[in-house]
C-alpha positions in Angstrom: 6.3 12.9 88.5 3.6 10.5 87.4 0.0 11.3 88.4 -0.5 8.0 90.3 2.5 8.7 92.5 1.7 12.4 93.0 -1.9 12.2 93.9 -2.6 8.7 95.3 0.4 8.3 97.6 -1.2 10.1 100.4 0.8 10.6 103.6 -1.8 9.1 105.9 -2.3 5.9 103.8 1.5 5.5 103.5 1.9 6.0 107.3 -0.7 3.4 107.9 1.0 0.9 105.5 4.4 1.3 107.1 3.6 1.4 110.8 0.2 -0.1 111.6 0.7 -3.8 110.7 4.0 -4.0 112.6 2.6 -2.0 115.5 -0.5 -4.2 115.7 1.5 -7.5 115.7 4.0 -6.0 118.2 1.1 -5.2 120.5 -0.4 -8.7 120.2 3.0 -10.2 120.9 3.9 -8.0 123.8 0.5 -8.7 125.5 1.1 -12.5 124.9 -2.2 -12.7 123.0 -0.2 -14.6 120.3 1.1 -17.1 122.9 -1.5 -19.9 122.2 -0.9 -19.7 118.5 2.9 -19.7 119.0 2.6 -22.8 121.1 0.4 -24.5 118.4 3.0 -23.7 115.7 5.8 -24.8 118.0 4.2 -28.2 118.5 3.9 -28.7 114.7 7.4 -27.7 114.1 8.6 -30.0 116.8 7.3 -32.9 114.9 9.6 -32.2 112.0 12.6 -33.1 114.1 14.1 -36.5 113.0 14.0 -39.4 115.4 17.4 -40.4 116.7 18.7 -43.7 115.3 20.2 -44.9 118.6 19.2 -43.1 121.7 21.5 -43.7 124.8 18.4 -44.4 127.0 16.6 -47.7 127.6 13.3 -47.9 129.4 12.2 -50.8 131.7 8.4 -50.5 131.7 6.2 -51.6 134.6 3.4 -52.2 132.1 0.1 -54.0 131.9 1.7 -57.5 131.2 3.8 -57.0 134.4 0.8 -56.2 136.5 -1.1 -59.1 135.1 1.7 -61.6 135.7 2.5 -60.4 139.3 -1.0 -59.4 140.3 0.5 -56.2 141.8 3.1 -53.6 141.2 6.7 -54.9 141.7 7.7 -55.4 145.3 11.0 -53.9 146.6 12.6 -57.4 146.4 11.5 -57.7 142.8 12.8 -54.2 142.1 16.1 -55.2 143.7 16.3 -58.3 141.5 15.7 -56.2 138.4 18.4 -53.7 139.4 20.9 -56.5 139.9 20.0 -58.1 136.5 20.4 -54.8 134.8 23.7 -53.9 136.4 25.1 -57.2 135.3 24.8 -55.9 131.7 27.1 -52.9 132.5 24.9 -49.8 132.0 26.4 -46.5 132.9 23.6 -45.5 135.2 20.2 -46.7 136.4 17.4 -44.2 137.1 14.4 -45.3 139.2 11.3 -43.2 138.4 9.4 -44.6 141.5 8.9 -42.8 144.8 10.3 -45.1 147.5 8.7 -43.2 150.3 7.9 -45.3 153.4 9.6 -48.3 155.0 8.2 -51.7 154.1 9.3 -55.1 155.3 12.8 -54.8 156.7 14.1 -57.7 154.7 12.6 -56.3 151.5 14.0 -52.9 152.1 17.4 -54.4 152.9 17.4 -56.3 149.6 16.6 -53.1 147.7 19.2 -51.1 149.7 21.9 -53.6 148.8 20.9 -53.5 145.1 21.1 -49.7 145.1 24.4 -49.8 146.8 25.9 -52.2 144.3 24.9 -50.0 141.3 24.9 -46.4 140.4 21.3 -45.4 140.8 19.5 -42.0 140.7 16.3 -42.1 142.7 13.2 -40.0 142.1 11.8 -37.4 144.6 9.1 -34.8 144.6 10.3 -31.6 146.3 6.9 -29.9 145.5 5.1 -32.5 147.7 8.0 -32.9 150.1 8.3 -36.5 149.1 11.8 -38.2 149.3 13.0 -41.8 149.4 13.6 -43.1 152.9 17.0 -42.4 154.3 18.5 -45.9 153.9 17.9 -45.7 150.1 19.0 -42.1 149.9 22.4 -42.7 151.4 23.2 -45.5 148.9 21.9 -43.6 145.9 24.2 -41.9 143.4 21.8 -38.9 143.4 18.3 -37.7 143.7 16.3 -36.0 140.9 13.0 -34.2 140.9 10.2 -35.8 138.9 7.9 -32.8 139.4 6.5 -31.6 136.0 4.7 -28.4 135.3 2.2 -28.2 132.4 1.7 -25.2 130.2 -1.5 -23.2 130.4 -3.1 -25.4 127.7 -2.3 -28.5 129.7 0.5 -29.7 127.5 3.9 -30.6 128.9 6.6 -28.9 126.7 9.4 -28.6 129.1 11.1 -29.5 132.4 11.1 -27.0 135.3 14.2 -25.2 136.5 16.2 -26.6 139.5 14.7 -26.3 143.0 16.6 -23.5 144.8 16.7 -22.1 148.3 18.2 -19.0 149.9 20.9 -19.8 152.3 23.0 -17.2 154.1 21.9 -14.6 151.6 22.7 -16.5 148.4 20.8 -18.7 146.1 21.6 -22.4 146.5 20.5 -25.2 144.1 18.9 -27.9 146.2 17.6 -30.4 143.6 18.0 -30.9 139.8 15.2 -32.3 137.6 15.4 -36.1 137.3 16.7 -36.1 133.7 19.3 -33.5 134.4 20.5 -35.2 137.6 21.0 -38.4 135.5 22.8 -36.4 132.8 25.0 -34.8 135.5 26.0 -38.2 136.8 26.9 -39.2 133.2 28.8 -36.1 132.5 30.7 -36.0 135.7 30.6 -39.5 137.3 33.5 -38.8 139.7 33.2 -35.2 140.6 30.6 -32.5 141.5 30.6 -29.8 138.7 30.0 -26.2 139.4 26.4 -25.2 139.0 25.7 -21.6 137.8 22.1 -20.4 137.5 21.6 -17.3 135.4 18.8 -15.4 133.6 19.1 -17.6 130.5 19.5 -21.0 132.2 21.7 -23.3 134.2 25.4 -24.2 133.6 26.3 -27.7 134.7 30.1 -27.5 134.4 30.6 -27.0 130.7 27.1 -28.1 129.8 24.1 -25.8 129.3 20.5 -26.2 130.4 18.8 -23.2 128.7 15.6 -22.0 130.2 12.8 -20.4 128.1 10.0 -18.8 130.1 11.2 -20.6 133.2 11.4 -24.1 131.7 13.8 -26.3 129.7 12.1 -27.1 126.4 12.2 -30.9 125.8 13.5 -31.6 122.3 10.9 -34.4 121.7 12.0 -36.6 118.8 9.2 -39.1 118.2 6.3 -40.2 120.2 5.7 -42.8 122.9 7.7 -45.9 122.1 10.6 -44.1 120.4 13.1 -45.2 123.1 14.1 -48.8 123.4 11.9 -50.5 125.9 11.8 -53.8 127.9 8.9 -55.0 129.9 9.7 -55.4 133.6 8.2 -58.9 133.8 10.4 -60.0 130.9 13.5 -58.7 132.7 12.5 -60.3 136.0 11.8 -63.7 134.5 14.6 -63.6 132.0 12.1 -64.3 129.1 14.2 -62.1 126.8 17.9 -62.0 126.6 19.2 -58.6 127.7 21.3 -56.7 125.3 24.6 -55.3 126.3 23.9 -52.0 128.0 27.4 -50.5 128.1 27.3 -46.7 128.1 23.5 -46.7 128.4 21.2 -45.2 131.0 18.3 -47.5 132.1 15.2 -45.8 133.5 12.7 -47.9 135.4 9.2 -46.5 135.6 5.5 -47.2 135.6 3.7 -47.0 132.2 0.3 -48.4 133.3 -2.7 -46.2 132.6 -3.8 -46.8 136.2 -0.7 -45.2 137.5 -2.1 -41.9 136.2 1.4 -40.7 135.2 0.6 -39.8 131.6 1.1 -36.3 130.4 -0.2 -34.5 127.3 2.7 -33.8 125.0 3.1 -32.1 121.6 3.4 -35.2 119.5 1.9 -36.7 116.3 -1.6 -38.1 116.5 -0.3 -41.7 116.2 1.7 -41.5 119.4 0.6 -43.7 122.2 -1.0 -46.4 120.0 2.1 -48.5 119.6 1.5 -50.6 122.7 -2.3 -50.9 122.3 -3.1 -48.1 124.8 -6.2 -47.1 123.0 -7.9 -45.7 126.1 -5.1 -43.2 126.5 -4.9 -39.9 124.7 -3.0 -40.2 121.5 -1.0 -37.1 122.5 0.0 -38.6 125.9 3.3 -40.0 127.1 4.2 -41.8 130.3 6.2 -39.8 132.8 9.2 -42.2 132.6 9.3 -41.8 128.8 9.2 -38.0 129.2 12.2 -38.1 131.5 13.8 -40.6 129.0 13.3 -38.3 126.1 14.7 -35.3 128.0 17.7 -37.4 129.2 18.4 -38.7 125.7 18.4 -35.1 124.4 20.7 -33.9 127.1 23.2 -36.7 126.6 23.2 -36.0 122.8 23.7 -32.3 123.4 20.3 -31.5 122.0 18.3 -28.6 123.4 15.8 -26.0 122.3 16.0 -22.4 123.3 13.6 -19.6 122.5 14.7 -16.1 121.8 14.8 -13.6 124.7 12.1 -11.0 124.6 14.7 -8.4 123.6 16.0 -10.5 120.7 12.5 -11.4 119.6 11.6 -7.7 119.6 14.5 -6.9 117.4 13.7 -9.8 115.0 10.1 -8.8 114.7 11.1 -5.2 114.2 13.6 -6.0 111.4 11.1 -8.2 109.7 8.5 -5.5 109.9 10.9 -3.0 108.4 11.8 -5.3 105.5 8.1 -6.1 104.9 7.2 -2.3 105.0 9.8 -1.5 102.4 8.5 -4.3 100.1 4.9 -3.3 100.8 5.6 0.2 99.5 7.4 -1.1 96.4 4.9 -1.2 93.5 4.5 -4.6 91.8 2.0 -6.1 89.5 -0.5 -8.5 91.2 1.2 -11.7 90.1 4.7 -10.6 91.0 3.4 -9.3 94.4 1.6 -12.6 95.2 4.8 -14.5 94.2 6.9 -12.2 96.4 4.8 -12.5 99.5 4.1 -16.2 99.1 7.9 -16.9 98.7 8.6 -14.8 101.7 6.1 -16.8 103.8 7.7 -20.0 102.6 11.1 -18.7 103.6 9.8 -17.8 107.1 8.3 -21.3 107.4 11.6 -22.9 106.3 13.4 -20.7 108.9 11.1 -22.0 111.6 11.8 -25.7 110.6 15.6 -25.1 110.3 15.6 -23.2 113.6 13.7 -25.9 115.6 16.0 -28.6 114.1 19.0 -26.6 115.3 17.7 -25.9 118.7 16.1 -22.4 118.3 12.4 -21.8 118.6 11.5 -18.6 116.7 8.3 -16.7 117.3 7.1 -18.0 114.0 3.4 -17.2 114.3 4.1 -13.6 115.1 6.6 -13.5 112.2 4.1 -15.0 109.7 1.3 -12.8 111.1 3.5 -9.7 110.6 4.4 -10.8 107.1 0.8 -11.6 106.2 -0.4 -8.3 107.7 2.0 -6.3 105.5 1.1 -8.5 102.5 -2.6 -7.7 103.0 -1.9 -4.0 103.7 0.3 -3.8 100.6 -2.5 -5.3 98.5 -5.0 -2.9 99.9 -2.7 0.1 99.6 -1.8 -0.5 96.0 -5.4 -1.2 95.1 -6.2 2.1 96.8 -3.5 3.8 94.7 -4.8 2.2 91.6 -8.3 3.3 92.5 -7.1 6.8 93.2 -5.2 6.9 90.0 -8.2 5.7 88.1 -10.4 8.2 89.8 -7.9 11.0 89.0 -7.8 9.9 85.4 -11.5 9.7 85.1 -11.9 13.1 86.7 -9.2 14.6 84.7 -9.7 13.0 81.3 -13.2 11.6 81.4 -14.6 14.6 79.4 -11.4 15.2 77.3 -10.5 12.0 75.6 -12.2 9.2 73.7 -13.2 6.0 75.5 -10.4 4.2 73.7 -7.8 6.5 75.1 -9.5 6.5 78.5 -9.2 2.7 78.6 -5.5 2.9 77.8 -4.9 5.4 80.6 -6.9 3.4 83.1 -5.0 0.2 82.2 -1.7 2.0 82.5 -1.8 5.1 84.7 1.9 5.7 84.2 1.0 7.2 80.8 -0.5 10.1 82.7 1.7 13.0 83.9 0.6 15.5 86.4 2.9 18.4 85.6 3.3 20.4 82.4 6.0 19.3 80.0 7.2 20.2 76.5 6.0 18.0 73.7 5.4 18.1 69.9 1.7 17.8 69.3 -0.8 18.6 66.5 -3.4 21.3 67.3 -6.8 21.5 65.7 -8.8 24.7 65.8 -12.4 24.8 64.3 -14.9 27.7 64.1 -18.4 28.3 62.7 -18.3 30.8 59.9 -20.7 33.7 60.3 -21.9 32.6 63.6 -22.2 36.2 65.0 -24.7 37.2 62.3 -26.5 33.9 62.7 -27.0 34.4 66.4 -28.4 37.8 65.9 -31.2 36.4 63.7 -32.3 33.6 66.1 -33.6 33.5 69.6 -31.0 32.7 72.3 -32.7 29.4 73.0 -32.4 28.3 69.4 -28.8 29.4 69.2 -28.0 27.3 72.3 -29.9 24.3 70.8 -27.9 24.6 67.5 -24.6 25.0 69.3 -25.3 22.0 71.5 -26.2 19.8 68.6 -23.2 21.0 66.6 -20.7 20.4 69.4 -22.2 17.0 70.2 -21.5 15.9 66.6 -18.1 17.4 66.5 -17.0 15.8 69.8 -18.2 12.5 68.6 -16.0 12.9 65.5 -13.1 14.1 67.7 -13.3 11.1 70.0 -13.7 8.7 67.1 -10.2 9.7 66.0 -8.8 9.6 69.6 -8.3 13.3 69.8 -8.1 15.2 73.1 -10.7 17.9 73.8 -9.2 21.1 75.2 -12.0 23.7 75.4 -14.8 25.5 73.7 -14.3 29.2 73.0 -17.7 30.6 72.0 -18.5 28.7 68.8 -14.8 27.5 68.3 -13.4 24.2 69.3 -9.8 23.6 70.4 -8.4 20.1 70.4 -5.0 18.4 70.1 -3.6 15.0 69.2 -0.6 13.1 70.6 -1.3 13.3 74.3 -2.0 12.1 77.0 -1.3 8.8 75.2 1.5 9.0 72.6 0.4 8.9 69.0 3.2 8.8 66.5 0.7 9.6 63.7 -0.9 12.5 65.5 -0.7 14.8 62.5 -2.4 12.3 60.2 -5.1 11.7 62.8 -5.8 15.4 63.1 -6.2 15.8 59.4 -8.5 12.8 59.2 -10.5 14.2 62.0 -10.8 17.6 60.4 -12.0 16.2 57.1 -14.5 14.0 59.0 -15.7 17.1 60.8 -16.3 18.9 57.5 -18.3 15.8 56.3 -20.3 15.7 59.5 -21.0 19.5 59.1 -22.3 18.9 55.6 -24.7 16.3 57.0 -25.8 18.7 59.6 -26.5 21.4 57.0 -28.9 19.0 55.2 -30.7 18.3 58.5 -30.9 22.1 59.3 -32.2 22.8 55.8 -35.1 20.3 56.3 -35.8 22.0 59.7 -35.7 25.5 58.2 -32.6 26.4 60.0 -29.7 28.4 58.6 -26.8 26.4 57.2 -23.6 26.0 59.2 -20.2 26.2 57.6 -17.0 25.7 59.5 -13.4 26.5 59.0 -10.6 24.3 60.4 -6.9 24.9 60.9 -4.3 22.4 61.9 -0.7 23.1 63.0 2.0 20.8 64.4 4.7 22.1 66.7 6.2 22.2 70.3 3.8 23.1 73.1 3.6 22.9 76.8 0.9 20.3 77.8 -0.4 19.6 81.3 -2.5 20.8 84.1 -2.7 24.6 84.2 -4.7 26.8 86.5 -5.2 27.4 90.2 -5.2 24.9 93.0 -9.0 25.1 93.1 -9.7 25.2 89.3 -7.4 23.7 86.7 -7.6 22.1 83.3 -5.5 19.9 81.1 -4.6 22.1 78.2 -1.9 23.1 75.7 0.0 26.4 75.7 2.6 27.7 73.2 3.3 29.4 69.9 2.0 26.4 68.0 -1.4 26.9 69.5 -1.4 30.6 68.7 -0.4 29.9 65.1 -3.3 27.3 64.8 -5.7 30.0 66.0 -4.3 32.5 63.5 -4.6 30.0 60.6 -8.1 29.1 61.6 -9.1 32.7 61.0 -8.0 32.2 57.3 -10.0 29.1 56.7 -13.1 29.8 54.6 -16.3 27.9 54.3 -15.7 24.1 54.5 -11.9 24.5 54.2 -9.1 22.8 56.2 -5.9 24.8 56.4 -2.7 22.9 57.1 0.6 24.4 58.2 3.7 23.3 56.4 4.9 21.5 59.6 1.7 19.4 59.6 1.7 18.7 55.9 5.3 17.4 56.0 4.4 15.0 58.9 1.7 13.2 56.9 2.7 10.4 54.6 0.7 10.2 51.3 -1.0 13.5 51.8 -1.7 14.4 48.2 -2.6 10.8 47.3 -5.4 10.7 49.8 -6.7 14.2 49.9 -7.6 17.1 47.6 -4.8 19.5 48.4 -4.0 23.0 47.1 -0.9 24.9 47.9 -1.6 28.5 48.9 0.4 31.6 49.0 2.4 32.0 52.2 0.5 34.3 54.6 1.6 36.8 57.2 0.1 36.3 60.6 0.3 38.3 63.8 3.4 37.6 65.8 5.4 36.2 62.9 8.0 38.1 61.0 8.1 35.8 58.0 5.3 34.5 55.8 3.8 31.1 56.8 3.6 28.4 54.1 0.2 26.8 54.2 -2.0 24.3 52.2 -5.7 23.9 51.8 -7.5 20.6 52.0 -10.9 20.5 50.3 -11.8 16.9 51.1 -10.9 13.3 50.3 -10.0 12.0 46.9 -12.4 9.5 45.5 -11.3 5.8 45.9 -11.0 5.5 42.1 -8.5 8.4 42.0 -6.0 7.0 44.5 -6.6 3.3 44.2 
């Protein structure tokens, strides 16, 4: 197993990566703390819905020009005249978004009663306030619909309320439908009363569904105020504009004046509301009659929006968290990781847009939050792994290898292996000749000073040739080449290092002579062969070292090296191209060493050849 995976993939960090982001988001979602952000995202997604080309609803607006021309809101006689003019253009239904509460002049009420009786009209009521049209209008109306609207906690109207119900004889009875739904019911079933079934997920009106999300029917807004075809009441009354054929349409009559205080904040684009010069009204506002018209148009075009049930949303967030956790653990390079997580976020956003266009409101904020949490956790986790791997490498190899090799290992921790493994390496063993007698002639402090200076110089040479330090054994130095980073030319590197060590030792002897210190001569042996390399030792104390017969043979050969000699085994010599062209080499008689039954062929290297000799 690689060192980075073995040492830095700690169970606690892995547990935190897999479970904490998803659990945190699930907690926020379950406690509804994400609800404001979900509503904000929902509003933005809603604006991506295309505006219908030909909605089956037409508005007759009691607007500012109407009030200016009449000097008052339309009387019941004028309302009756408008209904008669509209019905002559053959609409399927007329909805009157006005509360006709108390009796007026009998003649005026009679005129309006007659107009309502001659047309199919749905009248407005407000069960919440106990406000209903007077009985003479009710009995002639095709139906009554509630115009009560309930705003969300942030003051925005996103949906219509459920039907008004009452308990009669131990069962739940639907008393009144929302105004838009009552108009739709009359359009769907003009000659019959459909079965109404109210369940946990919504209302069934015959074969049509009215899905409820958190107790309301989400209005599939498609465009802002002015999206629906509109006619001013005064133009209708005075015939100033020729009426189009209204066959199959539903006409809604309602007040759009600011003074009527019937404007609601809705989740619409910032430009909404300015189309008719209503600059004093919030640009996110819509007249109540337009709200009912938008809802009715969506119902008649089989458009609806339903949010996931809590159970379904929990499953969705859980599956998303599981997928994100798997991806978070998977190791990727920074660019690939950024591309993966960014692409995933774009897919989630696209799913939200597609969902809202097809009538499904996903908990997109919680989904993106979960995805982002895992993306951030993945980045932190893998940076932690990288840091741990670098720390392990620095701790393990900081004193063993050259800065060049250390940089390679830090750049690619996969080069480092934690366990021992078999590998062909080149072993270098050096020793100071006559060190025992030398140490007997000098004070211990001077011996330590000489050794420290000698080993400092030798380690500098070793690292300059990218060798790996193994250990000091008294005055001997054990090193190897070809690991932890692979070096195909490890035998040549070892010989070059050994000759450089002899040259550095010669320079040291000159310095020692000037200081009146005894001369140092070293013998070096090099052998190439299979060894076991890796971490060896106890759990509390271990070192990165080599073990094997090739190491023992290098040690035996080192004992044969005389002053300033480098002894090569046949295995090492055969692995170095151009050996005799570059170095002064002498073949020696095969030698018997302890532990070997046959003589070992060896060679002696006395130094480099001069440039002129091998140029």
